[in-house]
C-alpha positions in Angstrom: -25.1 54.8 -38.8 -26.5 58.3 -40.0 -28.3 58.6 -42.9 -29.4 61.7 -44.8 -31.9 60.3 -47.2 -33.8 59.3 -43.8 -33.3 62.8 -42.4 -34.3 65.1 -45.7 -37.4 62.4 -45.9 -38.6 63.5 -42.1 -37.9 66.9 -42.7 -40.0 66.9 -46.1 -42.8 65.3 -43.9 -42.5 67.9 -40.9 -42.3 71.3 -43.4 -45.1 69.3 -45.1 -47.4 70.1 -41.9 -46.3 73.6 -41.2 -48.8 75.7 -42.7 -51.8 73.6 -41.3 -50.1 73.9 -37.5 -49.6 77.8 -38.3 -53.7 77.9 -39.3 -54.5 76.1 -36.0 -52.0 78.6 -33.9 -53.6 81.6 -35.7 -56.8 80.5 -35.2 -56.7 79.3 -31.5 -55.1 82.9 -31.3 -57.8 84.4 -32.3 -60.7 82.6 -30.6 -58.9 83.0 -27.0 -58.7 86.5 -27.7 -62.3 87.1 -28.5 -63.3 85.1 -25.6 -60.9 86.8 -23.2 -62.5 90.2 -24.3 -65.9 88.8 -23.7 -65.0 87.4 -20.3 -63.4 90.9 -19.6 -66.4 92.9 -20.8 -68.5 90.8 -18.8 -66.8 91.5 -15.6 -66.0 95.1 -16.9 -70.2 95.5 -17.2 -70.8 93.6 -14.2 -73.6 91.4 -15.2 -74.9 89.4 -12.5 -74.8 85.7 -13.4 -72.0 85.9 -16.3 -69.7 87.9 -13.8 -69.8 84.4 -11.5 -69.7 82.2 -14.2 -66.5 83.6 -15.1 -65.1 83.8 -12.0 -65.9 80.2 -11.3 -64.6 79.4 -14.6 -61.3 81.4 -13.7 -60.5 79.8 -10.7 -61.1 76.4 -11.5 -58.9 76.8 -14.5 -56.4 78.6 -12.5 -55.9 75.6 -9.9 -55.5 72.6 -12.8 -52.3 72.4 -14.8 -52.3 73.5 -18.3 -51.3 69.9 -19.1 -54.4 68.1 -17.8 -56.5 71.3 -19.7 -54.6 69.6 -23.0 -55.1 66.1 -22.0 -58.8 66.5 -21.6 -59.3 68.8 -24.3 -57.8 66.3 -26.8 -59.4 63.5 -25.4 -62.7 65.0 -24.3 -63.9 66.8 -27.4 -64.0 63.7 -30.1 
């Protein structure tokens, strides 16, 4: 019923991809911080056209569930 060999094998496979997962999380954190800072700078400086684009972007993404955004980015980007 319970086989420790399978559990150990699965644990090794999971642990083998932890560095890649952490690297992706760090990259996403850095990129989102940069993009968010640029958006905040555009709104703070009141750049006419860019401010409107940032506002439209925020309004659209605020109303969409995050699962849909993840789904669209996963299947839409490739």
